[in-house]
C-alpha positions in Angstrom: 143.2 25.5 -64.6 144.7 26.6 -67.8 143.7 30.1 -69.0 141.9 29.1 -72.2 141.9 32.7 -73.6 145.7 32.9 -73.2 146.2 29.4 -74.7 144.0 30.3 -77.7 145.8 33.6 -78.1 149.2 31.8 -78.1 148.1 29.2 -80.6 146.8 31.9 -82.9 150.1 33.8 -82.6 152.1 30.7 -83.4 150.0 30.2 -86.5 150.7 33.8 -87.6 154.4 33.4 -86.9 154.4 30.3 -89.2 152.9 32.5 -91.9 155.9 34.9 -91.6 154.1 37.5 -89.5 156.9 39.2 -87.5 154.4 41.3 -85.6 153.0 38.1 -84.1 156.4 37.2 -82.8 156.6 40.7 -81.2 153.2 40.1 -79.6 154.2 36.7 -78.3 157.4 38.2 -76.8 155.4 41.1 -75.2 153.2 38.6 -73.4 156.2 36.5 -72.0 159.2 38.7 -71.8 158.8 39.6 -68.1 158.4 36.0 -66.8 161.1 34.7 -69.2 163.5 37.4 -68.1 162.9 36.6 -64.5 163.5 32.9 -65.2 166.8 33.6 -67.0 167.9 35.9 -64.2 167.2 33.2 -61.7 169.4 30.7 -63.6 172.3 33.0 -64.8 175.0 34.4 -62.5 175.5 37.4 -64.7 172.6 39.8 -65.4 174.5 41.0 -68.5 173.4 37.8 -70.3 169.8 37.7 -69.3 168.4 39.8 -72.2 170.6 37.9 -74.7 169.2 34.5 -73.6 165.6 35.6 -73.9 166.3 37.3 -77.3 168.1 34.2 -78.5 165.0 32.1 -77.8 162.7 34.4 -79.7 165.2 34.7 -82.6 165.5 30.9 -82.8 161.7 30.6 -82.9 161.6 33.0 -85.8 164.5 31.2 -87.6 162.8 27.8 -87.2 159.2 29.0 -87.5 158.4 26.4 -90.1 159.6 23.4 -88.1 159.5 24.5 -84.4 156.7 22.6 -82.5 155.5 25.2 -80.0 152.0 23.7 -79.4 150.1 22.7 -77.4 151.8 24.4 -74.5 153.5 27.6 -75.8 154.2 29.0 -72.4 155.8 25.7 -71.2 157.9 25.5 -74.4 159.2 29.1 -73.9 160.1 28.4 -70.3 161.9 25.2 -71.2 163.7 27.0 -74.1 164.9 29.9 -71.9 166.0 27.5 -69.1 167.9 25.3 -71.5 169.5 28.4 -73.2 170.5 29.8 -69.9 172.2 26.5 -68.9 174.0 26.4 -72.2 175.1 30.0 -71.7 176.5 29.1 -68.3 178.4 26.1 -69.7 179.7 28.2 -72.6 180.9 30.9 -70.2 182.6 28.3 -67.9 184.3 26.7 -70.9 185.5 30.1 -72.2 186.9 31.0 -68.7 188.6 27.6 -68.4 190.2 27.9 -71.8 191.4 31.4 -71.3 192.9 30.4 -68.0 194.6 27.3 -69.4 196.0 29.1 -72.4 196.9 32.3 -70.6 194.5 34.2 -72.9 191.8 36.7 -71.9 189.4 37.0 -74.8 189.4 34.3 -77.4 186.3 33.2 -79.3 186.4 29.4 -79.0 183.8 27.0 -80.4 181.4 25.3 -77.9 182.6 22.0 -76.5 180.1 19.2 -76.6 179.3 17.7 -73.2 178.2 14.1 -72.7 174.8 13.4 -71.2 176.2 12.5 -67.8 178.1 15.8 -67.5 175.0 17.7 -68.5 172.8 15.9 -65.9 175.4 16.6 -63.2 175.6 20.3 -64.1 171.8 20.6 -64.2 171.5 18.8 -60.8 174.1 21.0 -59.3 172.3 24.1 -60.6 169.0 22.8 -59.3 170.6 22.2 -55.9 171.9 25.8 -55.9 168.5 27.2 -56.8 167.0 25.2 -54.0 169.6 26.6 -51.6 168.9 30.1 -52.9 165.2 29.6 -52.2 165.9 29.3 -48.5 166.7 33.1 -48.7 163.3 33.9 -50.3 160.2 34.8 -48.3 157.5 32.1 -48.1 154.9 33.6 -50.6 157.3 34.4 -53.4 159.1 31.0 -52.8 155.7 29.2 -53.2 154.9 31.0 -56.4 158.4 30.3 -57.8 158.2 26.6 -57.0 154.7 26.3 -58.6 156.1 27.8 -61.8 159.5 26.1 -61.7 158.7 22.6 -60.5 155.1 22.3 -61.6 155.4 24.3 -64.8 152.2 26.3 -64.0 151.5 29.5 -65.8 151.0 32.7 -63.9 147.2 32.4 -64.6 147.2 28.9 -63.2 149.1 29.9 -60.1 146.8 32.8 -59.6 143.8 30.5 -59.8 145.3 28.0 -57.4 146.3 30.6 -54.8 143.3 32.8 -55.2 145.3 35.9 -56.1 145.7 38.1 -59.1 148.0 37.4 -62.0 149.7 40.7 -61.2 150.4 39.5 -57.7 151.9 36.3 -59.1 154.2 38.3 -61.4 155.3 40.6 -58.5 156.0 37.6 -56.2 157.9 35.8 -59.0 159.9 39.0 -59.6 160.8 39.2 -55.9 161.8 35.5 -55.8 164.0 35.7 -58.9 165.6 38.9 -57.7 166.5 37.2 -54.4 167.8 34.1 -56.2 169.9 36.3 -58.5 171.3 38.2 -55.6 172.2 34.9 -54.0 174.1 33.8 -57.1 175.9 37.1 -57.4 177.1 36.9 -53.8 178.4 33.4 -54.4 180.2 34.1 -57.6 184.0 34.7 -57.3 
C-alpha cells in the first residue's frame, strides 16, 4: 500500500541531497516537517524542544549526506531518527536536571552521559508505556491513526488507503492525537 509516487520522489530527493543540492533537503523537509513535528511533540514533554529535534535530524542528514543510508524507506528513516533524537533529548534534559540539582547549579553545560543498553531499553519501555497511557485520553479515530503510524510504521498515504480516508484526514487525526498526548505529558510533568 506504499505510495509509489511519494517513494520515488523521496528517492530522487535523497540522490539530489547526496549531490550537495540543499534545495532538495528543503523539499524533503517540506514534505515531512508536519508529521515529524507531531511525532516529536508526542514524545517530548516540552514543546520548546520540538522544532530543535526535527531541525537536528535534517541537519544531521545534510552533514552525513555522503554516508547516511536513507533508502529504501525514507519516511521510516525520518520517523525513527526523530523518535530517537527526541528520546536522546529527554535523556539529556533529565541528566542536566539531575546534575544541576546534585551540584546546586542551575545552568551548566555538561557533556552527555553514556547510558548502557539496559538503561536505554528501560527508558524506552517506560516512555512507550506512558504514550499508551496517554492514548487512553485520545478519541478512537485519532488513536487508531496514531497507532497505525507509531506501531506499524505506516505512512500517511498507507493509512489513508487502509482506512479509506484522505491523506489530509489522516494528518488532521494525527495532529489531534499528538496534541492530546502532548497535553497529557504536560499535565504529568512536575
